[in-house]
C-alpha positions in Angstrom: 0.6 -20.7 -60.5 -2.8 -19.0 -60.3 -3.3 -20.4 -56.8 0.0 -18.9 -55.6 -0.8 -15.6 -57.1 -4.2 -15.5 -55.4 -2.6 -16.5 -52.1 -0.1 -13.6 -52.4 -2.9 -11.2 -53.3 -5.0 -12.3 -50.3 -2.0 -11.9 -48.0 -1.4 -8.4 -49.2 -5.0 -7.2 -48.7 -4.7 -6.6 -45.0 -1.6 -4.5 -45.5 -3.3 -2.5 -48.2 -6.2 -1.9 -45.9 -3.9 -0.7 -43.1 -2.1 1.6 -45.5 -5.3 3.0 -46.8 -6.5 3.5 -43.2 -3.3 5.4 -42.3 -3.6 7.6 -45.4 -7.2 8.5 -44.5 -6.2 9.8 -41.1 -5.2 13.5 -41.3 -1.6 14.4 -40.5 -2.5 16.3 -37.3 -4.3 13.3 -36.0 -1.4 11.0 -36.9 0.9 13.4 -34.9 -1.5 13.3 -31.9 -1.7 9.5 -32.0 2.1 9.3 -32.1 2.3 11.7 -29.2 -0.1 9.6 -27.2 1.7 6.3 -27.9 5.2 7.8 -27.1 3.9 9.6 -23.9 2.1 6.5 -22.7 5.2 4.3 -23.2 7.4 6.8 -21.3 4.9 7.1 -18.5 4.7 3.3 -18.3 8.5 3.1 -18.1 8.6 5.8 -15.4 5.9 4.1 -13.3 7.0 0.5 -13.6 10.8 0.8 -13.9 12.1 4.0 -12.4 10.0 4.7 -9.4 9.5 1.1 -8.0 13.1 0.1 -8.4 14.3 3.2 -6.4 16.3 4.4 -9.3 16.3 7.9 -7.9 19.3 9.3 -9.9 17.1 11.9 -11.5 15.5 12.9 -8.3 18.8 13.1 -6.3 20.5 15.0 -9.0 17.6 17.5 -9.2 17.6 18.1 -5.5 21.4 18.6 -5.4 21.2 21.0 -8.3 18.4 23.1 -6.7 20.1 23.0 -3.2 22.8 25.3 -4.5 20.2 28.0 -5.2 18.3 27.8 -1.9 17.8 31.2 -0.3 15.0 33.1 1.4 14.4 35.2 -1.8 14.3 32.2 -4.1 12.0 30.3 -1.8 9.5 33.2 -1.7 9.7 33.4 -5.5 9.1 29.6 -5.8 6.1 29.9 -3.5 4.6 32.7 -5.6 5.2 30.7 -8.9 3.8 27.5 -7.2 0.6 29.4 -6.4 -0.4 29.5 -10.1 -0.7 25.7 -10.0 -3.2 25.7 -7.2 -7.0 25.3 -7.5 -7.3 28.7 -5.8 -5.9 30.3 -9.0 -6.9 27.7 -11.7 -10.6 27.4 -10.9 -11.4 31.1 -11.1 -9.2 31.4 -14.2 -11.0 28.6 -16.0 -14.3 30.1 -15.0 -13.4 33.5 -16.4 -12.1 32.0 -19.7 -15.3 29.9 -20.1 -17.5 32.8 -19.3 -15.6 35.0 -21.8 -15.9 32.4 -24.6 -19.6 31.9 -24.0 -20.1 35.7 -24.2 -18.2 35.7 -27.6 -20.6 32.9 -28.7 -17.7 30.4 -29.0 -19.7 27.6 -27.6 -17.4 24.8 -28.8 -14.3 26.4 -27.3 -16.1 27.1 -24.1 -17.2 23.5 -23.7 -13.7 22.3 -24.5 -12.2 24.6 -21.8 -14.8 23.5 -19.3 -14.1 19.8 -20.0 -10.3 20.5 -19.7 -10.9 22.3 -16.4 -13.0 19.7 -14.7 -11.0 16.7 -16.0 -7.6 18.2 -15.0 -8.7 18.9 -11.5 -10.0 15.4 -11.0 -7.1 13.7 -12.9 -4.4 14.6 -10.4 -6.4 13.5 -7.4 -7.3 10.1 -9.0 -3.7 9.4 -10.0 -2.4 10.2 -6.6 -4.8 7.8 -5.1 -3.6 5.1 -7.5 0.1 5.4 -6.9 0.4 6.3 -3.2 3.9 7.7 -3.5 5.2 9.4 -0.3 6.5 12.9 -0.6 10.1 13.9 -0.2 11.6 14.5 3.3 12.6 17.9 4.6 10.4 20.2 2.5 11.2 23.9 2.6 7.6 24.9 3.2 4.7 23.3 5.1 1.2 22.6 4.0 1.9 20.1 1.3 -0.2 17.0 2.2 -1.3 13.9 0.4 0.6 11.8 -2.0 3.5 12.9 -4.2 3.0 11.3 -7.7 2.1 12.9 -9.9 2.6 16.6 -8.9 -0.9 18.1 -8.8 0.5 21.7 -9.1 2.7 20.8 -12.1 -0.1 18.9 -13.7 -2.5 21.8 -13.2 0.0 24.3 -14.5 0.9 22.1 -17.6 -2.7 21.6 -18.6 -3.7 25.2 -18.0 -0.7 26.4 -20.0 -1.7 24.0 -22.8 -5.3 25.4 -22.8 -4.0 28.9 -23.1 -1.6 28.1 -25.9 -4.3 26.3 -27.8 -6.7 29.3 -27.5 -3.9 31.6 -28.6 -3.5 29.7 -31.8 -7.3 29.8 -32.5 -7.4 33.6 -32.2 -6.8 36.3 -34.8 -3.3 37.4 -34.0 0.0 37.8 -35.8 1.9 34.5 -36.1 5.0 35.9 -34.4 3.0 37.2 -31.5 1.5 33.7 -31.1 4.9 32.1 -30.9 6.2 34.6 -28.4 3.1 34.2 -26.2 3.2 30.4 -26.5 6.9 30.2 -25.6 6.3 32.5 -22.6 3.3 30.4 -21.3 5.2 27.1 -21.8 8.2 28.5 -19.9 5.9 29.7 -17.1 4.2 26.3 -16.9 7.6 24.7 -16.7 8.6 27.0 -13.9 5.6 25.9 -11.8 6.9 22.3 -12.1 10.4 23.3 -11.2 9.2 25.3 -8.2 7.8 22.2 -6.7 11.1 20.4 -7.0 12.9 23.4 -5.5 10.6 23.5 -2.5 11.3 19.8 -1.9 7.5 19.0 -1.9 7.9 16.8 -5.1 10.4 14.7 -6.8 11.6 15.5 -10.3 10.0 12.3 -11.5 6.7 13.5 -10.1 6.9 16.6 -12.4 8.1 14.5 -15.3 5.2 12.2 -14.8 2.8 15.1 -14.8 4.2 16.2 -18.1 3.6 12.8 -19.7 0.1 12.7 -18.2 -0.6 16.1 -19.8 0.5 14.9 -23.2 -1.6 11.7 -22.9 -4.7 13.6 -21.6 -4.5 16.3 -24.3 -4.1 13.6 -27.0 -7.2 11.8 -25.8 -9.2 15.1 -25.6 -8.1 16.1 -29.0 -9.2 12.8 -30.5 -12.5 12.9 -28.6 -13.4 16.5 -29.8 -12.3 15.7 -33.3 -14.7 12.8 -33.4 -17.5 14.7 -31.5 -17.4 17.8 -33.8 -16.6 16.1 -37.0 -19.0 17.3 -39.6 -20.5 19.7 -37.2 -21.4 23.3 -38.1 -18.4 25.6 -38.2 -18.2 28.1 -35.5 -16.7 31.6 -36.0 -13.9 32.3 -33.6 -14.2 35.8 -32.3 -12.0 35.9 -29.2 -10.8 39.3 -30.4 -13.1 42.0 -31.8 -10.7 43.2 -34.4 -8.5 41.2 -36.7 -5.1 42.2 -38.1 -4.9 43.3 -41.7 -4.6 40.5 -44.1 -6.6 38.1 -42.0 -10.2 37.3 -42.8 -12.9 38.3 -40.3 -14.6 34.9 -40.8 -12.0 32.8 -38.9 -13.8 29.5 -38.4 -13.4 26.6 -36.1 -11.7 23.7 -37.8 -13.8 20.6 -37.3 
């Protein structure tokens, strides 16, 4: 009887250890890990099942849908929106944001933005070299070279939009204003991806893949910075010189 009881107790210890480990992880970290796992599985399915087997139902449907809206005016608009996913726009923008954060003595935030900028610009190029997917035929504009998957413009737009949204939520602003700005930026980042499909320079699955890569990459960066700055000295966030009433002036970086 005692032997059986000890055996059951010893079997239950690993599960208790796992349960204790999960409870020790903060809720935000649990959400990030969940996002990483789900995005990784969806990206794996997209790469290993949808694209190789030529299951282009999504891509064909997207092109058919956008073909009904093709016009000279819409094409010019799509080209303008697409520009915001290029290095010509993103590199100076990241540089200005980083410089601004350093001036405000928000060193942690400046380093994070710098890492996001460098990694995002390299990430698209590395993934394209890995998958070697040819671009769609009959593009509406010229000048789109290289491989198709994932969409570099969409990836750059998604990651840049994510960085802006993250900075907005660290700043001293009204909660409703934060939501409005975040939704606007998220919608604009989505428009960059859609513009690439409209212009026939990328498949819809290229843009979807870029979205999954964005979630995966931000999850890894979040975990990395949480571990790097854990227990570090709190840094005052002073992106704005004045704070709205009811908000403390000593808004600190959450490590």
